Biotite code that builds the C-alpha atoms (Angstrom):
import biotite.structure as struc

atoms = struc.array([
    struc.Atom([106.744, -23.034, -5.660], chain_id="A", res_id=1, res_name="MET", atom_name="CA", element="C"),
    struc.Atom([106.509, -22.450, -1.917], chain_id="A", res_id=2, res_name="ASP", atom_name="CA", element="C"),
    struc.Atom([106.341, -18.696, -2.474], chain_id="A", res_id=3, res_name="GLU", atom_name="CA", element="C"),
    struc.Atom([103.238, -18.970, -4.661], chain_id="A", res_id=4, res_name="GLY", atom_name="CA", element="C"),
    struc.Atom([104.644, -17.584, -7.912], chain_id="A", res_id=5, res_name="VAL", atom_name="CA", element="C"),
    struc.Atom([104.484, -20.933, -9.691], chain_id="A", res_id=6, res_name="ALA", atom_name="CA", element="C"),
    struc.Atom([102.736, -24.303, -9.583], chain_id="A", res_id=7, res_name="GLN", atom_name="CA", element="C"),
    struc.Atom([104.333, -27.694, -10.217], chain_id="A", res_id=8, res_name="MET", atom_name="CA", element="C"),
    struc.Atom([102.295, -30.315, -12.047], chain_id="A", res_id=9, res_name="PHE", atom_name="CA", element="C"),
    struc.Atom([103.299, -33.890, -12.822], chain_id="A", res_id=10, res_name="THR", atom_name="CA", element="C"),
    struc.Atom([101.595, -35.410, -15.833], chain_id="A", res_id=11, res_name="ARG", atom_name="CA", element="C"),
    struc.Atom([100.203, -38.827, -14.927], chain_id="A", res_id=12, res_name="LYS", atom_name="CA", element="C"),
    struc.Atom([100.709, -40.347, -18.377], chain_id="A", res_id=13, res_name="LEU", atom_name="CA", element="C"),
    struc.Atom([104.478, -39.896, -18.560], chain_id="A", res_id=14, res_name="ASP", atom_name="CA", element="C"),
    struc.Atom([105.626, -38.346, -15.269], chain_id="A", res_id=15, res_name="GLY", atom_name="CA", element="C"),
    struc.Atom([106.709, -35.138, -17.025], chain_id="A", res_id=16, res_name="ARG", atom_name="CA", element="C"),
    struc.Atom([106.965, -32.166, -14.672], chain_id="A", res_id=17, res_name="ARG", atom_name="CA", element="C"),
    struc.Atom([105.351, -28.942, -15.779], chain_id="A", res_id=18, res_name="ILE", atom_name="CA", element="C"),
    struc.Atom([105.935, -25.606, -14.064], chain_id="A", res_id=19, res_name="VAL", atom_name="CA", element="C"),
    struc.Atom([102.991, -23.251, -14.438], chain_id="A", res_id=20, res_name="GLY", atom_name="CA", element="C"),
    struc.Atom([103.360, -19.495, -14.082], chain_id="A", res_id=21, res_name="THR", atom_name="CA", element="C"),
    struc.Atom([101.464, -16.405, -15.131], chain_id="A", res_id=22, res_name="VAL", atom_name="CA", element="C"),
    struc.Atom([104.224, -15.162, -17.420], chain_id="A", res_id=23, res_name="GLY", atom_name="CA", element="C"),
    struc.Atom([107.743, -15.556, -18.784], chain_id="A", res_id=24, res_name="GLN", atom_name="CA", element="C"),
    struc.Atom([109.308, -13.375, -16.079], chain_id="A", res_id=25, res_name="LEU", atom_name="CA", element="C"),
    struc.Atom([108.549, -15.977, -13.404], chain_id="A", res_id=26, res_name="GLN", atom_name="CA", element="C"),
    struc.Atom([110.444, -18.618, -15.403], chain_id="A", res_id=27, res_name="PHE", atom_name="CA", element="C"),
    struc.Atom([113.447, -16.338, -15.600], chain_id="A", res_id=28, res_name="GLU", atom_name="CA", element="C"),
    struc.Atom([113.314, -15.669, -11.844], chain_id="A", res_id=29, res_name="VAL", atom_name="CA", element="C"),
    struc.Atom([113.036, -19.397, -11.071], chain_id="A", res_id=30, res_name="ILE", atom_name="CA", element="C"),
    struc.Atom([115.946, -20.196, -13.388], chain_id="A", res_id=31, res_name="GLN", atom_name="CA", element="C"),
    struc.Atom([118.123, -17.436, -11.884], chain_id="A", res_id=32, res_name="HIS", atom_name="CA", element="C"),
    struc.Atom([117.375, -18.554, -8.321], chain_id="A", res_id=33, res_name="ARG", atom_name="CA", element="C"),
    struc.Atom([118.023, -22.226, -9.085], chain_id="A", res_id=34, res_name="LEU", atom_name="CA", element="C"),
    struc.Atom([121.371, -21.369, -10.616], chain_id="A", res_id=35, res_name="GLU", atom_name="CA", element="C"),
    struc.Atom([122.537, -18.715, -8.134], chain_id="A", res_id=36, res_name="SER", atom_name="CA", element="C"),
    struc.Atom([121.134, -20.051, -4.847], chain_id="A", res_id=37, res_name="GLU", atom_name="CA", element="C"),
    struc.Atom([121.299, -23.806, -5.430], chain_id="A", res_id=38, res_name="TYR", atom_name="CA", element="C"),
    struc.Atom([123.963, -24.137, -8.146], chain_id="A", res_id=39, res_name="ASN", atom_name="CA", element="C"),
    struc.Atom([121.431, -26.159, -10.146], chain_id="A", res_id=40, res_name="ALA", atom_name="CA", element="C"),
    struc.Atom([121.288, -25.805, -13.906], chain_id="A", res_id=41, res_name="LYS", atom_name="CA", element="C"),
    struc.Atom([117.874, -25.956, -15.518], chain_id="A", res_id=42, res_name="CYS", atom_name="CA", element="C"),
    struc.Atom([116.402, -25.859, -18.979], chain_id="A", res_id=43, res_name="ARG", atom_name="CA", element="C"),
    struc.Atom([112.864, -24.989, -19.999], chain_id="A", res_id=44, res_name="TYR", atom_name="CA", element="C"),
    struc.Atom([110.817, -26.194, -22.916], chain_id="A", res_id=45, res_name="GLU", atom_name="CA", element="C"),
    struc.Atom([107.668, -24.178, -23.551], chain_id="A", res_id=46, res_name="PRO", atom_name="CA", element="C"),
    struc.Atom([104.342, -25.943, -23.161], chain_id="A", res_id=47, res_name="VAL", atom_name="CA", element="C"),
    struc.Atom([101.291, -24.206, -24.508], chain_id="A", res_id=48, res_name="SER", atom_name="CA", element="C"),
    struc.Atom([98.417, -24.568, -22.059], chain_id="A", res_id=49, res_name="LEU", atom_name="CA", element="C"),
    struc.Atom([95.292, -22.476, -21.777], chain_id="A", res_id=50, res_name="PHE", atom_name="CA", element="C"),
    struc.Atom([94.333, -23.293, -18.206], chain_id="A", res_id=51, res_name="LYS", atom_name="CA", element="C"),
    struc.Atom([94.936, -25.730, -15.361], chain_id="A", res_id=52, res_name="ALA", atom_name="CA", element="C"),
    struc.Atom([91.702, -26.864, -13.690], chain_id="A", res_id=53, res_name="CYS", atom_name="CA", element="C"),
    struc.Atom([91.437, -28.840, -10.492], chain_id="A", res_id=54, res_name="TRP", atom_name="CA", element="C"),
    struc.Atom([88.760, -31.455, -11.062], chain_id="A", res_id=55, res_name="VAL", atom_name="CA", element="C"),
    struc.Atom([86.392, -33.083, -8.596], chain_id="A", res_id=56, res_name="HIS", atom_name="CA", element="C"),
    struc.Atom([83.495, -35.500, -8.800], chain_id="A", res_id=57, res_name="CYS", atom_name="CA", element="C"),
    struc.Atom([81.579, -37.410, -6.125], chain_id="A", res_id=58, res_name="ASP", atom_name="CA", element="C"),
    struc.Atom([80.733, -40.106, -8.698], chain_id="A", res_id=59, res_name="ASP", atom_name="CA", element="C"),
    struc.Atom([83.888, -42.262, -8.802], chain_id="A", res_id=60, res_name="THR", atom_name="CA", element="C"),
    struc.Atom([82.813, -44.027, -12.015], chain_id="A", res_id=61, res_name="LYS", atom_name="CA", element="C"),
    struc.Atom([82.280, -40.700, -13.815], chain_id="A", res_id=62, res_name="ALA", atom_name="CA", element="C"),
    struc.Atom([85.640, -39.430, -12.534], chain_id="A", res_id=63, res_name="MET", atom_name="CA", element="C"),
    struc.Atom([87.437, -42.585, -13.684], chain_id="A", res_id=64, res_name="GLN", atom_name="CA", element="C"),
    struc.Atom([85.768, -42.370, -17.105], chain_id="A", res_id=65, res_name="ASP", atom_name="CA", element="C"),
    struc.Atom([86.902, -38.748, -17.418], chain_id="A", res_id=66, res_name="PHE", atom_name="CA", element="C"),
    struc.Atom([90.457, -39.613, -16.393], chain_id="A", res_id=67, res_name="MET", atom_name="CA", element="C"),
    struc.Atom([90.605, -42.590, -18.776], chain_id="A", res_id=68, res_name="ASP", atom_name="CA", element="C"),
    struc.Atom([89.280, -40.641, -21.748], chain_id="A", res_id=69, res_name="ARG", atom_name="CA", element="C"),
    struc.Atom([91.359, -37.490, -21.088], chain_id="A", res_id=70, res_name="ARG", atom_name="CA", element="C"),
    struc.Atom([94.477, -39.237, -19.716], chain_id="A", res_id=71, res_name="LYS", atom_name="CA", element="C"),
    struc.Atom([96.939, -37.227, -21.795], chain_id="A", res_id=72, res_name="ARG", atom_name="CA", element="C"),
    struc.Atom([95.618, -34.044, -20.112], chain_id="A", res_id=73, res_name="ASP", atom_name="CA", element="C"),
    struc.Atom([95.610, -35.299, -16.500], chain_id="A", res_id=74, res_name="ILE", atom_name="CA", element="C"),
    struc.Atom([98.248, -34.295, -13.974], chain_id="A", res_id=75, res_name="ALA", atom_name="CA", element="C"),
    struc.Atom([98.617, -33.955, -10.226], chain_id="A", res_id=76, res_name="VAL", atom_name="CA", element="C"),
    struc.Atom([99.742, -30.879, -8.324], chain_id="A", res_id=77, res_name="ASP", atom_name="CA", element="C"),
    struc.Atom([102.367, -30.856, -5.575], chain_id="A", res_id=78, res_name="SER", atom_name="CA", element="C"),
    struc.Atom([99.748, -31.967, -3.043], chain_id="A", res_id=79, res_name="GLU", atom_name="CA", element="C"),
    struc.Atom([98.483, -34.874, -5.153], chain_id="A", res_id=80, res_name="GLY", atom_name="CA", element="C"),
    struc.Atom([95.269, -33.199, -6.331], chain_id="A", res_id=81, res_name="ASN", atom_name="CA", element="C"),
    struc.Atom([94.007, -34.130, -9.794], chain_id="A", res_id=82, res_name="THR", atom_name="CA", element="C"),
    struc.Atom([94.377, -31.387, -12.399], chain_id="A", res_id=83, res_name="VAL", atom_name="CA", element="C"),
    struc.Atom([93.078, -31.152, -15.971], chain_id="A", res_id=84, res_name="PHE", atom_name="CA", element="C"),
    struc.Atom([95.540, -29.319, -18.239], chain_id="A", res_id=85, res_name="LEU", atom_name="CA", element="C"),
    struc.Atom([93.488, -27.783, -21.045], chain_id="A", res_id=86, res_name="ALA", atom_name="CA", element="C"),
    struc.Atom([95.507, -26.825, -24.107], chain_id="A", res_id=87, res_name="GLU", atom_name="CA", element="C"),
    struc.Atom([92.827, -24.488, -25.475], chain_id="A", res_id=88, res_name="THR", atom_name="CA", element="C"),
    struc.Atom([89.577, -22.840, -24.415], chain_id="A", res_id=89, res_name="ALA", atom_name="CA", element="C"),
    struc.Atom([87.742, -25.107, -26.855], chain_id="A", res_id=90, res_name="TRP", atom_name="CA", element="C"),
    struc.Atom([89.204, -28.264, -25.259], chain_id="A", res_id=91, res_name="ILE", atom_name="CA", element="C"),
    struc.Atom([88.149, -27.026, -21.821], chain_id="A", res_id=92, res_name="LEU", atom_name="CA", element="C"),
    struc.Atom([84.644, -26.172, -23.007], chain_id="A", res_id=93, res_name="GLN", atom_name="CA", element="C"),
    struc.Atom([84.287, -29.530, -24.758], chain_id="A", res_id=94, res_name="THR", atom_name="CA", element="C"),
    struc.Atom([85.424, -31.405, -21.637], chain_id="A", res_id=95, res_name="ALA", atom_name="CA", element="C"),
    struc.Atom([82.931, -29.468, -19.514], chain_id="A", res_id=96, res_name="GLN", atom_name="CA", element="C"),
    struc.Atom([80.118, -30.281, -21.960], chain_id="A", res_id=97, res_name="GLU", atom_name="CA", element="C"),
    struc.Atom([81.055, -33.959, -22.368], chain_id="A", res_id=98, res_name="ASN", atom_name="CA", element="C"),
    struc.Atom([81.558, -34.592, -18.651], chain_id="A", res_id=99, res_name="PHE", atom_name="CA", element="C"),
    struc.Atom([78.781, -32.686, -16.850], chain_id="A", res_id=100, res_name="PRO", atom_name="CA", element="C"),
    struc.Atom([79.325, -34.518, -13.546], chain_id="A", res_id=101, res_name="LYS", atom_name="CA", element="C"),
    struc.Atom([82.900, -33.267, -13.297], chain_id="A", res_id=102, res_name="ILE", atom_name="CA", element="C"),
    struc.Atom([83.421, -30.005, -11.435], chain_id="A", res_id=103, res_name="GLU", atom_name="CA", element="C"),
    struc.Atom([86.187, -27.874, -12.976], chain_id="A", res_id=104, res_name="PHE", atom_name="CA", element="C"),
    struc.Atom([87.765, -25.487, -10.461], chain_id="A", res_id=105, res_name="ARG", atom_name="CA", element="C"),
    struc.Atom([90.187, -22.751, -11.425], chain_id="A", res_id=106, res_name="PHE", atom_name="CA", element="C"),
    struc.Atom([91.922, -22.615, -8.047], chain_id="A", res_id=107, res_name="THR", atom_name="CA", element="C"),
    struc.Atom([93.227, -25.425, -5.883], chain_id="A", res_id=108, res_name="SER", atom_name="CA", element="C"),
    struc.Atom([91.068, -24.562, -2.866], chain_id="A", res_id=109, res_name="GLU", atom_name="CA", element="C"),
])
C-alpha cells in the first residue's frame, strides 16, 4: 500500500478489509511479497466494484443521511477518509443524483 500500487479500504458496516488495485497482476504481486518477504499467507476473495469515490460534504446532516442510507457501500481508507464503494456505474450515478450535496471525488486528494 505504501508504494501506491494498491489501496486498503475498511468497510464500516462489518470491518471487512478490501484491497483495491487496477488489475489482477497487483494482487499476485502483493500475495507473492507477503509470502516471500513476510512469511505471511494470504487468501483473496474477489469483490466486484466499479469505482471507489472519496466523498465530502460541508452539510453534516446531508453527509450523515447519505452514510445512513448507503451504509453497506461506505468504507474508510488507510487515512480514515470516507469512501463510497460503488458496485456499478448505475449505482454511482444514482447516488450522485439522489445526493446532490455530496461531492464524489475519484482521487483521495
